[in-house]
C-alpha positions as a Markdown table, in Angstrom:
| # | Residue | x | y | z |
|---|---|---|---|---|
| 1 | Met | -0.2 | 0.1 | -0.3 |
| 2 | Glu | 2.7 | 2.5 | 0.8 |
| 3 | Ile | 4.8 | 1.9 | -2.3 |
| 4 | Leu | 1.2 | 2.6 | -4.2 |
| 5 | Ile | 1.3 | 5.8 | -2.4 |
| 6 | Thr | 4.6 | 6.3 | -3.4 |
| 7 | Phe | 4.2 | 5.8 | -7.1 |
| 8 | Gly | 0.7 | 7.8 | -7.2 |
| 9 | Ser | 2.5 | 11.0 | -5.4 |
| 10 | Ala | 5.1 | 11.1 | -7.8 |
| 11 | Leu | 2.8 | 10.6 | -10.8 |
| 12 | Trp | 0.5 | 13.2 | -9.0 |
| 13 | Leu | 3.6 | 15.7 | -9.1 |
| 14 | Gly | 4.4 | 15.3 | -12.3 |
| 15 | Ile | 0.6 | 16.2 | -13.6 |
| 16 | Leu | 0.2 | 18.7 | -11.5 |
| 17 | Thr | 3.9 | 19.5 | -13.0 |
| 18 | Ser | 2.4 | 19.7 | -16.5 |
| 19 | Ile | -0.9 | 21.2 | -15.5 |
| 20 | Ser | 0.9 | 24.8 | -14.2 |
| 21 | Pro | 0.4 | 27.6 | -15.8 |
| 22 | Cys | 4.2 | 28.6 | -17.4 |
| 23 | Pro | 4.5 | 24.6 | -18.5 |
| 24 | Leu | 1.0 | 24.4 | -19.4 |
| 25 | Ala | 1.1 | 27.6 | -21.6 |
| 26 | Thr | 4.2 | 26.8 | -23.3 |
| 27 | Asn | 3.2 | 22.9 | -23.8 |
| 28 | Ile | 0.0 | 24.2 | -25.5 |
| 29 | Ala | 1.9 | 26.6 | -27.7 |
| 30 | Ala | 4.5 | 24.0 | -28.8 |
| 31 | Val | 2.0 | 21.6 | -29.7 |
| 32 | Ser | -0.3 | 24.0 | -31.5 |
| 33 | Phe | 2.9 | 25.0 | -33.0 |
| 34 | Leu | 3.8 | 21.7 | -34.5 |
| 35 | Ser | 0.3 | 21.0 | -35.4 |
| 36 | Lys | 0.2 | 24.3 | -37.9 |
| 37 | Lys | 3.5 | 23.1 | -39.3 |
| 38 | Ile | 2.1 | 19.3 | -40.1 |
| 39 | Ala | -0.4 | 19.0 | -42.5 |
| 40 | His | -1.4 | 15.1 | -42.1 |
| 41 | Pro | -3.4 | 14.8 | -38.3 |
| 42 | Phe | -1.3 | 11.2 | -37.5 |
| 43 | Ala | 1.8 | 13.2 | -38.3 |
| 44 | Val | 0.4 | 16.0 | -35.7 |
| 45 | Phe | -0.2 | 13.1 | -33.2 |
| 46 | Ile | 3.3 | 11.2 | -33.7 |
| 47 | Ser | 5.0 | 15.0 | -33.2 |
| 48 | Gly | 3.1 | 15.6 | -30.3 |
| 49 | Leu | 3.8 | 12.1 | -28.8 |
| 50 | Ala | 7.7 | 12.7 | -29.7 |
| 51 | Tyr | 7.1 | 15.9 | -27.9 |
| 52 | Thr | 5.6 | 14.1 | -25.1 |
| 53 | Leu | 8.3 | 11.7 | -24.9 |
| 54 | Gly | 10.9 | 14.7 | -24.7 |
| 55 | Arg | 10.0 | 16.1 | -21.8 |
| 56 | Met | 9.6 | 12.9 | -20.0 |
| 57 | Ile | 13.0 | 11.3 | -20.7 |
| 58 | Ala | 14.6 | 15.0 | -19.8 |
| 59 | Tyr | 12.5 | 15.1 | -15.8 |
| 60 | Ala | 13.4 | 11.2 | -16.0 |
| 61 | Gly | 17.0 | 11.9 | -17.1 |
| 62 | Leu | 17.6 | 14.9 | -14.7 |
| 63 | Gly | 16.4 | 13.3 | -11.7 |
| 64 | Trp | 18.5 | 10.0 | -12.5 |
| 65 | Ile | 21.8 | 12.1 | -12.5 |
| 66 | Ile | 21.1 | 13.9 | -9.2 |
| 67 | Ile | 20.1 | 10.8 | -7.4 |
| 68 | Ser | 23.1 | 8.9 | -8.9 |
| 69 | Ser | 25.5 | 11.7 | -8.2 |
| 70 | Leu | 24.3 | 12.1 | -4.8 |
| 71 | Leu | 24.3 | 8.4 | -3.9 |
| 72 | Gly | 27.0 | 7.6 | -5.9 |
| 73 | Val | 29.7 | 9.8 | -3.1 |
| 74 | Pro | 29.8 | 7.3 | 0.2 |
| 75 | Gln | 29.8 | 10.1 | 2.1 |
| 76 | Ile | 27.1 | 12.4 | 0.9 |
| 77 | Ala | 24.9 | 9.1 | 0.7 |
| 78 | Gln | 25.5 | 8.5 | 4.5 |
| 79 | Phe | 24.7 | 12.0 | 4.9 |
| 80 | Leu | 21.6 | 11.5 | 3.4 |
| 81 | Gln | 20.7 | 8.3 | 4.8 |
| 82 | Lys | 21.2 | 10.2 | 8.2 |
| 83 | Tyr | 19.5 | 13.6 | 7.7 |
| 84 | Met | 17.1 | 12.8 | 5.0 |
| 85 | Ala | 14.0 | 12.6 | 7.1 |
| 86 | Ile | 14.9 | 14.9 | 9.2 |
| 87 | Ala | 15.4 | 17.3 | 6.0 |
| 88 | Leu | 12.1 | 16.2 | 4.6 |
| 89 | Gly | 9.8 | 17.8 | 6.8 |
| 90 | Pro | 11.2 | 21.8 | 6.1 |
| 91 | Phe | 11.7 | 20.6 | 2.2 |
| 92 | Leu | 7.4 | 19.8 | 2.2 |
| 93 | Ile | 6.9 | 23.0 | 4.1 |
| 94 | Ile | 8.9 | 25.2 | 2.1 |
| 95 | Thr | 7.3 | 23.6 | -1.3 |
| 96 | Gly | 4.1 | 24.1 | 0.2 |
| 97 | Leu | 4.6 | 28.0 | 0.6 |
| 98 | Leu | 5.8 | 28.1 | -2.9 |
| 99 | Leu | 2.8 | 26.0 | -4.2 |
| 100 | Leu | 0.4 | 28.9 | -2.1 |
| 101 | Glu | 2.6 | 31.6 | -3.4 |
| 102 | Val | 3.5 | 32.5 | -0.3 |
| 103 | Ile | 7.2 | 32.7 | -1.3 |
| 104 | Thr | 7.8 | 33.9 | -4.7 |
| 105 | Leu | 11.3 | 33.2 | -6.5 |
| 106 | Lys | 12.9 | 33.6 | -9.9 |
| 107 | Phe | 14.6 | 30.7 | -11.5 |
| 108 | Pro | 16.6 | 30.3 | -14.3 |
| 109 | Gly | 15.3 | 28.5 | -17.5 |
| 110 | Val | 16.5 | 27.4 | -20.9 |
| 111 | Ala | 15.5 | 29.4 | -23.9 |
| 112 | Leu | 15.4 | 28.8 | -27.4 |
| 113 | Ser | 14.7 | 31.4 | -30.1 |
| 114 | Gln | 12.0 | 31.1 | -32.6 |
| 115 | Lys | 14.4 | 30.4 | -36.1 |
| 116 | His | 15.8 | 27.2 | -34.0 |
| 117 | Gln | 12.6 | 26.0 | -33.1 |
| 118 | Asn | 11.2 | 26.5 | -36.8 |
| 119 | Lys | 14.3 | 24.1 | -37.8 |
| 120 | Leu | 13.3 | 21.6 | -35.0 |
| 121 | Val | 9.7 | 21.6 | -36.1 |
| 122 | Glu | 10.6 | 21.4 | -40.0 |
| 123 | Ser | 13.2 | 18.0 | -38.4 |
| 124 | Gly | 9.9 | 15.9 | -37.7 |
| 125 | Ala | 9.6 | 13.4 | -34.6 |
| 126 | Pro | 12.8 | 13.8 | -33.6 |
| 127 | Gly | 13.1 | 17.4 | -33.7 |
| 128 | Ala | 9.8 | 17.5 | -31.6 |
| 129 | Phe | 11.4 | 15.2 | -29.4 |
| 130 | Leu | 14.0 | 17.7 | -28.9 |
| 131 | Leu | 11.6 | 20.6 | -28.5 |
| 132 | Gly | 9.9 | 18.9 | -25.3 |
| 133 | Phe | 13.2 | 17.9 | -24.2 |
| 134 | Ile | 14.7 | 21.3 | -24.0 |
| 135 | Phe | 11.4 | 22.9 | -23.0 |
| 136 | Ala | 11.3 | 20.4 | -20.1 |
| 137 | Leu | 14.2 | 22.1 | -18.7 |
| 138 | Ala | 12.4 | 25.5 | -18.9 |
| 139 | Phe | 11.7 | 25.2 | -15.1 |
| 140 | Cys | 9.2 | 28.2 | -13.8 |
| 141 | Pro | 8.8 | 28.7 | -9.9 |
| 142 | Val | 6.1 | 26.0 | -9.2 |
| 143 | Ser | 7.7 | 23.5 | -11.6 |
| 144 | Ala | 11.0 | 24.2 | -9.9 |
| 145 | Ala | 9.5 | 23.5 | -6.8 |
| 146 | Leu | 7.9 | 20.6 | -7.5 |
| 147 | Phe | 10.7 | 18.8 | -9.3 |
| 148 | Phe | 14.2 | 20.1 | -6.9 |
| 149 | Gly | 11.5 | 20.4 | -3.7 |
| 150 | Ser | 9.3 | 17.2 | -3.6 |
| 151 | Leu | 10.5 | 14.6 | -6.0 |
| 152 | Ile | 14.0 | 14.8 | -5.1 |
| 153 | Pro | 13.3 | 14.5 | -1.6 |
| 154 | Leu | 10.9 | 11.8 | -2.1 |
| 155 | Thr | 13.0 | 9.6 | -4.4 |
| 156 | Leu | 16.1 | 10.1 | -2.0 |
| 157 | Asn | 14.1 | 8.9 | 0.7 |
| 158 | Asn | 12.9 | 5.9 | -1.2 |
| 159 | Lys | 14.3 | 2.7 | -2.5 |
| 160 | Glu | 12.8 | 3.0 | -5.8 |
| 161 | Gly | 14.3 | 6.7 | -6.6 |
| 162 | Val | 14.9 | 6.1 | -10.2 |
| 163 | Val | 11.4 | 4.5 | -11.0 |
| 164 | Leu | 9.7 | 7.5 | -9.2 |
| 165 | Thr | 11.7 | 9.8 | -11.5 |
| 166 | Leu | 10.5 | 8.0 | -15.1 |
| 167 | Ile | 6.6 | 7.8 | -12.9 |
| 168 | Tyr | 7.0 | 11.7 | -12.9 |
| 169 | Gly | 8.3 | 11.7 | -16.5 |
| 170 | Val | 5.0 | 10.0 | -17.1 |
| 171 | Gly | 3.0 | 12.3 | -15.0 |
| 172 | Thr | 4.2 | 15.3 | -16.8 |
| 173 | Gly | 3.4 | 14.0 | -20.5 |
| 174 | Leu | 0.1 | 12.9 | -20.3 |
| 175 | Pro | -1.8 | 16.1 | -19.7 |
| 176 | Val | 0.4 | 17.2 | -23.0 |
| 177 | Leu | -0.4 | 13.9 | -24.8 |
| 178 | Leu | -4.2 | 14.7 | -24.6 |
| 179 | Phe | -3.7 | 18.5 | -25.8 |
| 180 | Ala | -1.5 | 16.6 | -28.6 |
| 181 | Val | -4.5 | 13.9 | -29.5 |
| 182 | Ala | -7.1 | 16.7 | -29.4 |
| 183 | Ile | -5.5 | 18.6 | -32.0 |
| 184 | Ala | -5.0 | 15.8 | -33.9 |
| 185 | Leu | -8.5 | 14.9 | -33.9 |
| 186 | Gly | -9.0 | 19.0 | -35.3 |
| 187 | Val | -10.7 | 19.7 | -31.6 |
| 188 | Thr | -11.3 | 23.9 | -32.2 |
| 189 | Ser | -12.3 | 24.7 | -28.2 |
| 190 | Ile | -8.4 | 24.4 | -26.9 |
| 191 | Ser | -9.1 | 27.9 | -25.8 |
| 192 | His | -11.7 | 27.1 | -23.7 |
| 193 | Trp | -9.9 | 23.5 | -22.4 |
| 194 | Phe | -7.0 | 25.4 | -21.8 |
| 195 | His | -9.4 | 27.6 | -19.6 |
| 196 | Glu | -11.0 | 24.6 | -17.5 |
| 197 | Val | -7.3 | 23.1 | -17.0 |
| 198 | Thr | -6.2 | 26.4 | -15.6 |
| 199 | Lys | -8.6 | 26.7 | -12.9 |
| 200 | Leu | -8.4 | 23.0 | -12.2 |
| 201 | Glu | -4.7 | 23.8 | -11.6 |
| 202 | Tyr | -5.3 | 26.6 | -9.6 |
| 203 | His | -7.3 | 24.6 | -7.2 |
| 204 | Ala | -4.9 | 21.4 | -7.0 |
| 205 | Arg | -2.2 | 23.2 | -6.4 |
| 206 | Leu | -3.7 | 25.2 | -3.6 |
| 207 | Ile | -5.1 | 21.4 | -2.1 |
| 208 | Thr | -1.6 | 19.8 | -2.8 |
| 209 | Gly | 0.0 | 23.1 | -1.2 |
| 210 | Val | -2.0 | 23.0 | 1.9 |
| 211 | Ile | -1.0 | 18.9 | 2.0 |
| 212 | Phe | 2.4 | 19.6 | 1.6 |
| 213 | Ile | 2.5 | 21.8 | 5.1 |
| 214 | Leu | 0.8 | 19.4 | 6.6 |
| 215 | Val | 2.5 | 16.8 | 6.0 |
| 216 | Gly | 5.7 | 18.4 | 6.1 |
| 217 | Ile | 5.1 | 19.9 | 9.5 |
| 218 | Tyr | 4.0 | 15.9 | 10.8 |
| 219 | Tyr | 7.4 | 14.6 | 9.7 |
| 220 | Ala | 9.3 | 18.3 | 11.4 |
| 221 | Gly | 7.4 | 17.0 | 14.7 |
| 222 | Ile | 8.4 | 13.5 | 14.7 |
| 223 | Ser | 12.1 | 15.0 | 13.7 |
| 224 | Ile | 11.8 | 17.1 | 16.7 |
| 225 | Leu | 9.9 | 14.4 | 19.4 |
| 226 | Lys | 13.5 | 12.3 | 18.8 |
| 227 | Phe | 15.4 | 14.9 | 20.2 |
| 228 | Phe | 13.7 | 14.5 | 23.4 |
């Protein structure tokens, strides 16, 4: 049961990352851009799928690199094993405050010129894959908080660390893939659905933020009680 909750948490973090305003706007703009450059609906779907896979691989790969780098050094691994449970509470509280926008920050991302975007799109599915990979690394404050403040501590605190990054990657790709399918099928009310998903994201983010703070307080309380 515990492992299902852990996997479900990683998947939800990925979905919430993907439907956050900044990544969602980027994803829809990118998939819409792909559809304008490609005439055949099936080709649009394939390019949308490639773009989605690019995002998934970027998040999963980055998570794997971070985890392997940290756990590959014995001293760091021992330090994390000893203190990660203590740090998890504050990590969750800070992430919750970021989700509630009580704390705001600017996070450097990855930019790509229109000229290079056109070149990638014109190269077909491989270009769409690379476009998704690059855009995934253009972190916004909310997506950065979810990835670095929640997923990474979660993975470091579990034996299934690398698997969790893959599940997170799947979560980030699901909403994008749905929009790619909708555009490929010729759905014209994308702006309406964008508005609805934005409203859903706002409430989901607030609820998740409150849960993170409460769980963080719980873990912090347990850590404090161990000292007495």
